[in-house]
N, C-alpha and C positions, 0 to 999 in steps of 0.2 A: 803256641803261635802256630800257623799255617803259610806253607808257602803255595803261592799259586803259579802254575806252569806258565813261563813265558809265551806260550802258543796261544793262551787264551785271555792274556794282556794286553792292555793297549800299549803300545811301545812307549818307554819311559828313560829319561835321563838315570843312569844307574848310579850317580852320586846324589843326587838331590829327589829323586823319585819323581820329578816333574814330566808331566806329558809333553813328547816331542812336536815339534810344529811342523816340521817337516815330513809329512807322512803322505803317501798316494797309494791308493787301493788300485789293483790291476787285477785283470781276470786270473792270472797266473799266482798271484800272492801280494802280500802287503809290503810295500818299499818305504822305508824309512831311513833318514840321515841326520846325522848332527848337525852339520854346517856346510857351507860351501866346499871345503876343500875334501869333506867326504864324498858329497855330489860328484863332483869332479872324478874323484877316484873310481867311482861306480861307473860313471860313464864312459871313462876311459878302459875301464875293463868289460864293457859290453860292446864299445869300439873295436878291440882289439881282435884281429884275425888270426892272431895265433896268442895261444896261452900254454907257455911252458910250466911244468911243474917243478918245483924245485925236489930236493932231496928229503926234506924233513917234511913229514904231513903234518896238517893243522898248525902251520907255523906264521901264517900269514894272516891279514883280514879277509883274504880272497878264499882260501883254503875253508873258512868258515861262513860262507855264505850260504844261503838256505840253497837246494838242489835245483830250484827252478829260475835262478837268475843264473845259473852255470848253463843251462842248456843252451845249445846254438837256435835254437827253436825261437827262444824268448827274448835275443838280442835286440831286435828293433823294438818290443816291448818295453823291454828294461829301459832302452836310450831314449825314447818317447816320455816314460814316467819320469825319467831325470829330469829331462827337459822342461817339463810342467813343472817338477818343482824348483827348478832353476828361475824359470820365470816368475813364481809365485814369491821366490827369495827376492828377486831383483824389485819387485812393486810393493816389498815392505810389509 
């Protein structure tokens, strides 16, 4: 049994192993989401002007995001990528 690192694999559902439909490549990295709620949470995170850190590290979805998504210089890039995915989701 060989394990493929997640970085080299296509984004897939962890339970069923099916490829994710909401995937958008950006110049900084690959953005993917499970559903509309996940997309909205990512959009809200990117739009936030103040990102407070809780006391416990690695305890939230946002603490586990890739570094490129956390950088202030990529906020607009992340927002636009999320908006493209939201548009694609609405189109069906």
